TORVO-896345 format. One record per residue: residue number from 1; x, y, z of N, C-alpha, C, CB in turn. Coordinates in nm, 3 decimals. Glycine has a CB too. Layout:
<pts>
<pt resi="NUM" n_east="X" n_north="Y" n_up="Z" ca_east="X" ca_north="Y" ca_up="Z" c_east="X" c_north="Y" c_up="Z" cb_east="X" cb_north="Y" cb_up="Z"/>
...
</pts>
This chain:
<pts>
<pt resi="1" n_east="7.214" n_north="9.400" n_up="13.782" ca_east="7.265" ca_north="9.249" ca_up="13.797" c_east="7.270" c_north="9.247" c_up="13.979" cb_east="7.451" cb_north="9.218" cb_up="13.704"/>
<pt resi="2" n_east="7.289" n_north="9.148" n_up="14.033" ca_east="7.272" ca_north="9.123" ca_up="14.154" c_east="7.418" c_north="9.039" c_up="14.194" cb_east="7.129" cb_north="9.046" cb_up="14.170"/>
<pt resi="3" n_east="7.436" n_north="9.096" n_up="14.310" ca_east="7.603" ca_north="9.059" ca_up="14.350" c_east="7.579" c_north="8.980" c_up="14.481" cb_east="7.720" cb_north="9.213" cb_up="14.384"/>
<pt resi="4" n_east="7.664" n_north="8.887" n_up="14.530" ca_east="7.657" ca_north="8.817" ca_up="14.640" c_east="7.794" c_north="8.801" c_up="14.708" cb_east="7.598" cb_north="8.695" cb_up="14.609"/>
<pt resi="5" n_east="7.816" n_north="8.834" n_up="14.827" ca_east="7.936" ca_north="8.782" ca_up="14.892" c_east="7.927" c_north="8.655" c_up="14.960" cb_east="7.983" cb_north="8.872" cb_up="14.983"/>
<pt resi="6" n_east="8.013" n_north="8.576" n_up="14.977" ca_east="7.988" ca_north="8.441" ca_up="15.073" c_east="8.126" c_north="8.432" c_up="15.148" cb_east="7.954" cb_north="8.282" cb_up="14.977"/>
<pt resi="7" n_east="8.116" n_north="8.412" n_up="15.254" ca_east="8.247" ca_north="8.431" ca_up="15.370" c_east="8.200" c_north="8.287" c_up="15.454" cb_east="8.239" cb_north="8.616" cb_up="15.495"/>
<pt resi="8" n_east="8.277" n_north="8.289" n_up="15.547" ca_east="8.297" ca_north="8.199" ca_up="15.652" c_east="8.318" c_north="8.238" c_up="15.820" cb_east="8.408" cb_north="8.133" cb_up="15.605"/>
<pt resi="9" n_east="8.232" n_north="8.232" n_up="15.872" ca_east="8.255" ca_north="8.264" ca_up="16.036" c_east="8.288" c_north="8.157" c_up="16.087" cb_east="8.139" cb_north="8.316" cb_up="16.123"/>
<pt resi="10" n_east="8.415" n_north="8.183" n_up="16.162" ca_east="8.498" ca_north="8.059" ca_up="16.237" c_east="8.452" c_north="8.102" c_up="16.392" cb_east="8.701" cb_north="8.059" cb_up="16.208"/>
<pt resi="11" n_east="8.424" n_north="8.007" n_up="16.462" ca_east="8.410" ca_north="8.000" ca_up="16.603" c_east="8.551" c_north="8.016" c_up="16.679" cb_east="8.342" cb_north="7.865" cb_up="16.638"/>
<pt resi="12" n_east="8.554" n_north="8.085" n_up="16.766" ca_east="8.703" ca_north="8.080" ca_up="16.849" c_east="8.678" c_north="7.932" c_up="16.942" cb_east="8.734" cb_north="8.250" cb_up="16.974"/>
<pt resi="13" n_east="8.815" n_north="7.893" n_up="16.980" ca_east="8.834" ca_north="7.782" ca_up="17.048" c_east="8.752" c_north="7.791" c_up="17.168" cb_east="8.969" cb_north="7.759" cb_up="17.072"/>
<pt resi="14" n_east="8.696" n_north="7.873" n_up="17.227" ca_east="8.627" ca_north="7.847" ca_up="17.358" c_east="8.473" c_north="7.890" c_up="17.317" cb_east="8.697" cb_north="7.943" cb_up="17.495"/>
<pt resi="15" n_east="8.424" n_north="7.897" n_up="17.204" ca_east="8.291" ca_north="7.910" ca_up="17.149" c_east="8.255" c_north="7.824" c_up="17.076" cb_east="8.268" cb_north="8.009" cb_up="17.086"/>
<pt resi="16" n_east="8.119" n_north="7.769" n_up="17.027" ca_east="8.054" ca_north="7.694" ca_up="16.925" c_east="7.969" c_north="7.768" c_up="16.866" cb_east="7.994" cb_north="7.584" cb_up="16.963"/>
<pt resi="17" n_east="7.902" n_north="7.724" n_up="16.765" ca_east="7.828" ca_north="7.799" ca_up="16.689" c_east="7.687" c_north="7.675" c_up="16.713" cb_east="7.907" cb_north="7.838" cb_up="16.517"/>
<pt resi="18" n_east="7.601" n_north="7.712" n_up="16.781" ca_east="7.495" ca_north="7.625" ca_up="16.788" c_east="7.380" c_north="7.615" c_up="16.704" cb_east="7.455" cb_north="7.639" cb_up="16.890"/>
<pt resi="19" n_east="7.330" n_north="7.542" n_up="16.629" ca_east="7.204" ca_north="7.563" ca_up="16.539" c_east="7.076" c_north="7.483" c_up="16.584" cb_east="7.238" cb_north="7.518" cb_up="16.390"/>
<pt resi="20" n_east="6.972" n_north="7.543" n_up="16.624" ca_east="6.860" ca_north="7.449" ca_up="16.623" c_east="6.807" c_north="7.387" c_up="16.498" cb_east="6.757" cb_north="7.509" cb_up="16.678"/>
<pt resi="21" n_east="6.767" n_north="7.263" n_up="16.485" ca_east="6.712" ca_north="7.212" ca_up="16.349" c_east="6.601" c_north="7.162" c_up="16.393" cb_east="6.794" cb_north="7.108" cb_up="16.265"/>
<pt resi="22" n_east="6.464" n_north="7.231" n_up="16.336" ca_east="6.346" ca_north="7.209" ca_up="16.354" c_east="6.258" c_north="7.265" c_up="16.234" cb_east="6.317" cb_north="7.257" cb_up="16.480"/>
<pt resi="23" n_east="6.208" n_north="7.179" n_up="16.130" ca_east="6.107" ca_north="7.190" ca_up="16.052" c_east="5.970" c_north="7.268" c_up="16.100" cb_east="6.085" cb_north="7.065" cb_up="16.019"/>
<pt resi="24" n_east="5.956" n_north="7.257" n_up="16.199" ca_east="5.810" ca_north="7.282" ca_up="16.256" c_east="5.841" c_north="7.463" c_up="16.308" cb_east="5.761" cb_north="7.144" cb_up="16.420"/>
<pt resi="25" n_east="5.948" n_north="7.499" n_up="16.313" ca_east="5.980" ca_north="7.634" ca_up="16.379" c_east="6.096" c_north="7.707" c_up="16.303" cb_east="6.024" cb_north="7.611" cb_up="16.536"/>
<pt resi="26" n_east="6.079" n_north="7.685" n_up="16.140" ca_east="6.166" ca_north="7.724" ca_up="16.061" c_east="6.106" c_north="7.887" c_up="16.029" cb_east="6.179" cb_north="7.614" cb_up="15.937"/>
<pt resi="27" n_east="6.150" n_north="7.961" n_up="15.981" ca_east="6.142" ca_north="8.089" ca_up="15.920" c_east="6.145" c_north="8.214" c_up="16.054" cb_east="5.989" cb_north="8.089" cb_up="15.821"/>
<pt resi="28" n_east="6.207" n_north="8.184" n_up="16.152" ca_east="6.236" ca_north="8.257" ca_up="16.285" c_east="6.347" c_north="8.218" c_up="16.389" cb_east="6.118" cb_north="8.253" cb_up="16.358"/>
<pt resi="29" n_east="6.383" n_north="8.276" n_up="16.463" ca_east="6.486" ca_north="8.249" ca_up="16.543" c_east="6.436" c_north="8.208" c_up="16.657" cb_east="6.569" cb_north="8.346" cb_up="16.560"/>
<pt resi="30" n_east="6.478" n_north="8.074" n_up="16.720" ca_east="6.420" ca_north="8.054" ca_up="16.887" c_east="6.553" c_north="8.032" c_up="16.955" cb_east="6.302" cb_north="7.902" cb_up="16.923"/>
<pt resi="31" n_east="6.543" n_north="8.100" n_up="17.065" ca_east="6.640" ca_north="8.083" ca_up="17.133" c_east="6.668" c_north="7.940" c_up="17.210" cb_east="6.631" cb_north="8.184" cb_up="17.209"/>
<pt resi="32" n_east="6.805" n_north="7.911" n_up="17.205" ca_east="6.809" ca_north="7.742" ca_up="17.217" c_east="6.751" c_north="7.719" c_up="17.361" cb_east="6.983" cb_north="7.666" cb_up="17.203"/>
<pt resi="33" n_east="6.778" n_north="7.793" n_up="17.459" ca_east="6.693" ca_north="7.761" ca_up="17.577" c_east="6.529" c_north="7.722" c_up="17.601" cb_east="6.712" cb_north="7.865" cb_up="17.643"/>
<pt resi="34" n_east="6.475" n_north="7.786" n_up="17.482" ca_east="6.335" ca_north="7.773" ca_up="17.461" c_east="6.294" c_north="7.679" c_up="17.374" cb_east="6.283" cb_north="7.882" cb_up="17.422"/>
<pt resi="35" n_east="6.375" n_north="7.570" n_up="17.315" ca_east="6.352" ca_north="7.480" ca_up="17.215" c_east="6.401" c_north="7.332" c_up="17.258" cb_east="6.422" cb_north="7.532" cb_up="17.089"/>
<pt resi="36" n_east="6.331" n_north="7.237" n_up="17.254" ca_east="6.390" ca_north="7.106" ca_up="17.245" c_east="6.426" c_north="7.043" c_up="17.126" cb_east="6.317" cb_north="7.026" cb_up="17.298"/>
<pt resi="37" n_east="6.423" n_north="7.110" n_up="16.995" ca_east="6.445" ca_north="7.080" ca_up="16.863" c_east="6.634" c_north="7.017" c_up="16.900" cb_east="6.411" cb_north="7.246" cb_up="16.743"/>
<pt resi="38" n_east="6.652" n_north="6.937" n_up="16.800" ca_east="6.763" ca_north="6.888" ca_up="16.827" c_east="6.897" c_north="7.000" c_up="16.766" cb_east="6.753" cb_north="6.739" cb_up="16.765"/>
<pt resi="39" n_east="7.035" n_north="7.011" n_up="16.816" ca_east="7.102" ca_north="7.121" ca_up="16.776" c_east="7.211" c_north="7.085" c_up="16.721" cb_east="7.126" cb_north="7.208" cb_up="16.867"/>
<pt resi="40" n_east="7.263" n_north="7.096" n_up="16.630" ca_east="7.382" ca_north="7.094" ca_up="16.525" c_east="7.499" c_north="7.219" c_up="16.592" cb_east="7.311" cb_north="7.142" cb_up="16.342"/>
<pt resi="41" n_east="7.619" n_north="7.105" n_up="16.612" ca_east="7.712" ca_north="7.255" ca_up="16.680" c_east="7.850" c_north="7.235" c_up="16.561" cb_east="7.786" cb_north="7.233" cb_up="16.914"/>
<pt resi="42" n_east="7.886" n_north="7.342" n_up="16.545" ca_east="7.905" ca_north="7.395" ca_up="16.423" c_east="8.055" c_north="7.459" c_up="16.431" cb_east="7.786" cb_north="7.499" cb_up="16.389"/>
<pt resi="43" n_east="8.172" n_north="7.409" n_up="16.388" ca_east="8.331" ca_north="7.488" ca_up="16.397" c_east="8.319" c_north="7.619" c_up="16.332" cb_east="8.465" cb_north="7.403" cb_up="16.310"/>
<pt resi="44" n_east="8.231" n_north="7.638" n_up="16.239" ca_east="8.222" ca_north="7.758" ca_up="16.142" c_east="8.072" c_north="7.786" c_up="16.070" cb_east="8.332" cb_north="7.729" cb_up="16.022"/>
<pt resi="45" n_east="8.018" n_north="7.874" n_up="16.013" ca_east="7.910" ca_north="7.905" ca_up="15.967" c_east="7.936" c_north="7.967" c_up="15.811" cb_east="7.846" cb_north="7.996" cb_up="16.069"/>
<pt resi="46" n_east="7.904" n_north="7.898" n_up="15.722" ca_east="7.919" ca_north="7.967" ca_up="15.560" c_east="7.815" c_north="8.077" c_up="15.556" cb_east="7.880" cb_north="7.849" cb_up="15.419"/>
<pt resi="47" n_east="7.804" n_north="8.176" n_up="15.475" ca_east="7.732" ca_north="8.286" ca_up="15.465" c_east="7.737" c_north="8.328" c_up="15.380" cb_east="7.740" cb_north="8.361" cb_up="15.526"/>
<pt resi="48" n_east="7.618" n_north="8.342" n_up="15.297" ca_east="7.587" ca_north="8.409" ca_up="15.145" c_east="7.523" c_north="8.524" c_up="15.223" cb_east="7.470" cb_north="8.314" cb_up="15.012"/>
<pt resi="49" n_east="7.524" n_north="8.633" n_up="15.152" ca_east="7.457" ca_north="8.766" ca_up="15.177" c_east="7.454" c_north="8.853" c_up="15.054" cb_east="7.530" cb_north="8.843" cb_up="15.290"/>
<pt resi="50" n_east="7.374" n_north="8.890" n_up="15.020" ca_east="7.322" ca_north="8.991" ca_up="14.918" c_east="7.396" c_north="9.117" c_up="14.942" cb_east="7.164" cb_north="9.018" cb_up="14.930"/>
<pt resi="51" n_east="7.438" n_north="9.175" n_up="14.827" ca_east="7.544" ca_north="9.304" ca_up="14.840" c_east="7.510" c_north="9.431" c_up="14.717" cb_east="7.725" cb_north="9.235" cb_up="14.811"/>
<pt resi="52" n_east="7.465" n_north="9.516" n_up="14.797" ca_east="7.377" ca_north="9.633" ca_up="14.712" c_east="7.491" c_north="9.700" c_up="14.617" cb_east="7.297" cb_north="9.769" cb_up="14.825"/>
<pt resi="53" n_east="7.469" n_north="9.711" n_up="14.509" ca_east="7.554" ca_north="9.789" ca_up="14.397" c_east="7.524" c_north="9.780" c_up="14.297" cb_east="7.668" cb_north="9.769" cb_up="14.378"/>
<pt resi="54" n_east="7.557" n_north="9.877" n_up="14.194" ca_east="7.492" ca_north="9.878" ca_up="14.033" c_east="7.632" c_north="9.835" c_up="13.978" cb_east="7.419" cb_north="10.054" cb_up="13.955"/>
<pt resi="55" n_east="7.720" n_north="9.852" n_up="14.074" ca_east="7.851" ca_north="9.835" ca_up="13.929" c_east="7.951" c_north="9.728" c_up="14.035" cb_east="7.974" cb_north="10.048" cb_up="13.860"/>
<pt resi="56" n_east="8.019" n_north="9.662" n_up="13.981" ca_east="8.152" ca_north="9.585" ca_up="14.043" c_east="8.195" c_north="9.644" c_up="14.155" cb_east="8.277" cb_north="9.580" cb_up="13.951"/>
<pt resi="57" n_east="8.230" n_north="9.775" n_up="14.138" ca_east="8.321" ca_north="9.887" ca_up="14.238" c_east="8.224" c_north="9.908" c_up="14.344" cb_east="8.368" cb_north="10.051" cb_up="14.162"/>
<pt resi="58" n_east="8.086" n_north="9.935" n_up="14.352" ca_east="8.018" ca_north="9.954" ca_up="14.445" c_east="7.987" c_north="9.852" c_up="14.521" cb_east="7.934" cb_north="10.006" cb_up="14.414"/>
<pt resi="59" n_east="7.945" n_north="9.733" n_up="14.449" ca_east="7.957" ca_north="9.600" ca_up="14.487" c_east="8.042" c_north="9.535" c_up="14.593" cb_east="7.986" cb_north="9.547" cb_up="14.391"/>
<pt resi="60" n_east="8.191" n_north="9.606" n_up="14.559" ca_east="8.289" ca_north="9.547" ca_up="14.637" c_east="8.303" c_north="9.618" c_up="14.743" cb_east="8.405" cb_north="9.530" cb_up="14.578"/>
<pt resi="61" n_east="8.308" n_north="9.764" n_up="14.723" ca_east="8.277" ca_north="9.832" ca_up="14.856" c_east="8.188" c_north="9.789" c_up="14.960" cb_east="8.232" cb_north="9.944" cb_up="14.832"/>
<pt resi="62" n_east="8.088" n_north="9.752" n_up="14.920" ca_east="7.933" ca_north="9.713" ca_up="15.009" c_east="8.001" c_north="9.571" c_up="15.069" cb_east="7.747" cb_north="9.678" cb_up="14.882"/>
<pt resi="63" n_east="8.082" n_north="9.496" n_up="15.020" ca_east="8.135" ca_north="9.344" ca_up="15.035" c_east="8.225" c_north="9.383" c_up="15.147" cb_east="8.218" cb_north="9.264" cb_up="14.891"/>
<pt resi="64" n_east="8.308" n_north="9.495" n_up="15.125" ca_east="8.419" ca_north="9.496" ca_up="15.219" c_east="8.356" c_north="9.523" c_up="15.353" cb_east="8.530" cb_north="9.604" cb_up="15.183"/>
<pt resi="65" n_east="8.275" n_north="9.637" n_up="15.345" ca_east="8.199" ca_north="9.661" ca_up="15.493" c_east="8.158" c_north="9.522" c_up="15.558" cb_east="8.050" cb_north="9.757" cb_up="15.474"/>
<pt resi="66" n_east="8.075" n_north="9.481" n_up="15.478" ca_east="8.025" ca_north="9.345" ca_up="15.538" c_east="8.130" c_north="9.240" c_up="15.584" cb_east="7.941" cb_north="9.275" cb_up="15.433"/>
<pt resi="67" n_east="8.211" n_north="9.234" n_up="15.502" ca_east="8.362" ca_north="9.142" ca_up="15.567" c_east="8.418" c_north="9.215" c_up="15.684" cb_east="8.508" cb_north="9.133" cb_up="15.448"/>
<pt resi="68" n_east="8.438" n_north="9.327" n_up="15.702" ca_east="8.506" ca_north="9.443" ca_up="15.793" c_east="8.435" c_north="9.421" c_up="15.915" cb_east="8.490" cb_north="9.607" cb_up="15.739"/>
<pt resi="69" n_east="8.285" n_north="9.359" n_up="15.927" ca_east="8.210" ca_north="9.375" ca_up="16.045" c_east="8.206" c_north="9.216" c_up="16.089" cb_east="8.055" cb_north="9.454" cb_up="16.019"/>
<pt resi="70" n_east="8.237" n_north="9.116" n_up="16.016" ca_east="8.239" ca_north="8.999" ca_up="16.043" c_east="8.377" c_north="8.925" c_up="16.084" cb_east="8.182" cb_north="8.952" cb_up="15.942"/>
<pt resi="71" n_east="8.393" n_north="8.831" n_up="16.124" ca_east="8.540" ca_north="8.784" ca_up="16.182" c_east="8.587" c_north="8.694" c_up="16.039" cb_east="8.529" cb_north="8.668" cb_up="16.358"/>
<pt resi="72" n_east="8.550" n_north="8.732" n_up="15.955" ca_east="8.621" ca_north="8.627" ca_up="15.818" c_east="8.736" c_north="8.729" c_up="15.770" cb_east="8.489" cb_north="8.586" cb_up="15.653"/>
<pt resi="73" n_east="8.829" n_north="8.642" n_up="15.704" ca_east="8.937" ca_north="8.679" ca_up="15.671" c_east="8.963" c_north="8.650" c_up="15.504" cb_east="9.027" cb_north="8.616" cb_up="15.766"/>
<pt resi="74" n_east="8.845" n_north="8.606" n_up="15.483" ca_east="8.874" ca_north="8.560" ca_up="15.315" c_east="8.705" c_north="8.598" c_up="15.270" cb_east="8.932" cb_north="8.339" cb_up="15.283"/>
<pt resi="75" n_east="8.717" n_north="8.573" n_up="15.141" ca_east="8.551" ca_north="8.630" ca_up="15.066" c_east="8.547" c_north="8.608" c_up="14.951" cb_east="8.506" cb_north="8.783" cb_up="15.063"/>
<pt resi="76" n_east="8.431" n_north="8.562" n_up="14.884" ca_east="8.447" ca_north="8.584" ca_up="14.752" c_east="8.318" c_north="8.667" c_up="14.740" cb_east="8.463" cb_north="8.452" cb_up="14.660"/>
<pt resi="77" n_east="8.316" n_north="8.733" n_up="14.592" ca_east="8.227" ca_north="8.780" ca_up="14.555" c_east="8.154" c_north="8.726" c_up="14.360" cb_east="8.279" cb_north="8.922" cb_up="14.592"/>
<pt resi="78" n_east="8.055" n_north="8.717" n_up="14.395" ca_east="7.966" ca_north="8.664" ca_up="14.278" c_east="7.839" c_north="8.777" c_up="14.212" cb_east="7.886" cb_north="8.520" cb_up="14.346"/>
<pt resi="79" n_east="7.850" n_north="8.721" n_up="14.088" ca_east="7.781" ca_north="8.822" ca_up="13.974" c_east="7.640" c_north="8.701" c_up="13.948" cb_east="7.915" cb_north="8.861" cb_up="13.793"/>
<pt resi="80" n_east="7.527" n_north="8.727" n_up="14.005" ca_east="7.427" ca_north="8.613" ca_up="14.029" c_east="7.305" c_north="8.692" c_up="13.948" cb_east="7.394" cb_north="8.569" cb_up="14.212"/>
<pt resi="81" n_east="7.266" n_north="8.666" n_up="13.823" ca_east="7.165" ca_north="8.740" ca_up="13.801" c_east="7.027" c_north="8.659" c_up="13.777" cb_east="7.204" cb_north="8.822" cb_up="13.694"/>
<pt resi="82" n_east="7.052" n_north="8.544" n_up="13.861" ca_east="6.907" ca_north="8.419" ca_up="13.906" c_east="6.904" c_north="8.451" c_up="14.049" cb_east="6.939" cb_north="8.211" cb_up="13.882"/>
<pt resi="83" n_east="6.929" n_north="8.535" n_up="14.107" ca_east="6.928" ca_north="8.585" ca_up="14.265" c_east="6.927" c_north="8.476" c_up="14.355" cb_east="6.801" cb_north="8.674" cb_up="14.305"/>
<pt resi="84" n_east="7.015" n_north="8.370" n_up="14.331" ca_east="7.031" ca_north="8.236" ca_up="14.397" c_east="7.067" c_north="8.253" c_up="14.543" cb_east="7.142" cb_north="8.151" cb_up="14.327"/>
<pt resi="85" n_east="7.002" n_north="8.151" n_up="14.624" ca_east="7.076" ca_north="8.187" ca_up="14.743" c_east="7.177" c_north="8.054" c_up="14.774" cb_east="6.965" cb_north="8.223" cb_up="14.872"/>
<pt resi="86" n_east="7.205" n_north="7.987" n_up="14.665" ca_east="7.267" ca_north="7.872" ca_up="14.682" c_east="7.427" c_north="7.912" c_up="14.684" cb_east="7.220" cb_north="7.770" cb_up="14.569"/>
<pt resi="87" n_east="7.483" n_north="7.825" n_up="14.772" ca_east="7.633" ca_north="7.883" ca_up="14.793" c_east="7.689" c_north="7.850" c_up="14.643" cb_east="7.734" cb_north="7.795" cb_up="14.933"/>
<pt resi="88" n_east="7.773" n_north="7.913" n_up="14.615" ca_east="7.857" ca_north="7.933" ca_up="14.478" c_east="7.805" c_north="7.928" c_up="14.372" cb_east="7.949" cb_north="7.855" cb_up="14.455"/>
<pt resi="89" n_east="7.671" n_north="7.992" n_up="14.370" ca_east="7.585" ca_north="8.025" ca_up="14.246" c_east="7.628" c_north="8.144" c_up="14.161" cb_east="7.443" cb_north="8.052" cb_up="14.289"/>
<pt resi="90" n_east="7.610" n_north="8.172" n_up="14.056" ca_east="7.694" ca_north="8.267" ca_up="13.956" c_east="7.821" c_north="8.272" c_up="13.917" cb_east="7.693" cb_north="8.372" cb_up="13.988"/>
<pt resi="91" n_east="7.832" n_north="8.365" n_up="13.880" ca_east="7.956" ca_north="8.359" ca_up="13.829" c_east="8.106" c_north="8.466" c_up="13.940" cb_east="7.917" cb_north="8.423" cb_up="13.656"/>
<pt resi="92" n_east="8.178" n_north="8.349" n_up="13.988" ca_east="8.280" ca_north="8.389" ca_up="14.046" c_east="8.373" c_north="8.540" c_up="14.003" cb_east="8.350" cb_north="8.272" cb_up="14.034"/>
<pt resi="93" n_east="8.351" n_north="8.666" n_up="14.075" ca_east="8.443" ca_north="8.790" ca_up="13.994" c_east="8.501" c_north="8.834" c_up="14.094" cb_east="8.371" cb_north="8.918" cb_up="13.912"/>
<pt resi="94" n_east="8.553" n_north="8.811" n_up="14.172" ca_east="8.670" ca_north="8.860" ca_up="14.314" c_east="8.684" c_north="8.769" c_up="14.414" cb_east="8.623" cb_north="8.994" cb_up="14.407"/>
<pt resi="95" n_east="8.788" n_north="8.773" n_up="14.469" ca_east="8.808" ca_north="8.700" ca_up="14.599" c_east="8.873" c_north="8.775" c_up="14.676" cb_east="8.873" cb_north="8.578" cb_up="14.596"/>
<pt resi="96" n_east="8.862" n_north="8.780" n_up="14.802" ca_east="8.883" ca_north="8.872" ca_up="14.918" c_east="8.997" c_north="8.805" c_up="14.989" cb_east="8.749" cb_north="8.893" cb_up="15.015"/>
<pt resi="97" n_east="9.118" n_north="8.869" n_up="15.040" ca_east="9.224" ca_north="8.810" ca_up="15.126" c_east="9.239" c_north="8.904" c_up="15.244" cb_east="9.365" cb_north="8.791" cb_up="15.048"/>
<pt resi="98" n_east="9.254" n_north="8.880" n_up="15.355" ca_east="9.259" ca_north="9.006" ca_up="15.443" c_east="9.419" c_north="9.013" c_up="15.424" cb_east="9.192" cb_north="8.990" cb_up="15.620"/>
<pt resi="99" n_east="9.431" n_north="9.153" n_up="15.446" ca_east="9.578" ca_north="9.214" ca_up="15.437" c_east="9.631" c_north="9.201" c_up="15.268" cb_east="9.694" cb_north="9.114" cb_up="15.554"/>
<pt resi="100" n_east="9.598" n_north="9.127" n_up="15.172" ca_east="9.617" ca_north="9.154" ca_up="15.055" c_east="9.500" c_north="9.230" c_up="14.970" cb_east="9.654" cb_north="9.040" cb_up="15.008"/>
<pt resi="101" n_east="9.352" n_north="9.207" n_up="14.969" ca_east="9.268" ca_north="9.304" ca_up="14.948" c_east="9.178" c_north="9.179" c_up="14.833" cb_east="9.349" cb_north="9.471" cb_up="14.885"/>
<pt resi="102" n_east="9.182" n_north="9.215" n_up="14.748" ca_east="9.057" ca_north="9.185" ca_up="14.643" c_east="9.189" c_north="9.113" c_up="14.493" cb_east="8.932" cb_north="9.397" cb_up="14.589"/>
<pt resi="103" n_east="9.136" n_north="8.994" n_up="14.457" ca_east="9.217" ca_north="8.975" ca_up="14.312" c_east="9.066" c_north="8.941" c_up="14.213" cb_east="9.364" cb_north="8.808" cb_up="14.314"/>
<pt resi="104" n_east="9.111" n_north="8.964" n_up="14.108" ca_east="9.001" ca_north="8.926" ca_up="13.997" c_east="8.982" c_north="8.835" c_up="13.941" cb_east="8.996" cb_north="8.977" cb_up="13.911"/>
<pt resi="105" n_east="8.895" n_north="8.799" n_up="13.856" ca_east="8.870" ca_north="8.675" ca_up="13.799" c_east="8.823" c_north="8.705" c_up="13.646" cb_east="8.760" cb_north="8.594" cb_up="13.887"/>
</pts>
């Protein structure tokens, strides 16, 4: 079974997330100073990341490590046998809130 953690990385008041949008340059990162592609400014960035683990407990521990290295305070853990990159795909099995930890579904 594949596990995925979803969370949102918020930008602080003095920063913003800039994403160049270009179909011609997809698949790799281009520094903003080196492209004339249109730029989208975002207040936050949604993330869906694969989590390694052969069980729920292993996946939960791996997800906690990922969340701990991000600015996120909330996250959702999904079990997804289809290995989809779509946000919300699979079965929601737990939610994380900073300070409270995990709650199961």
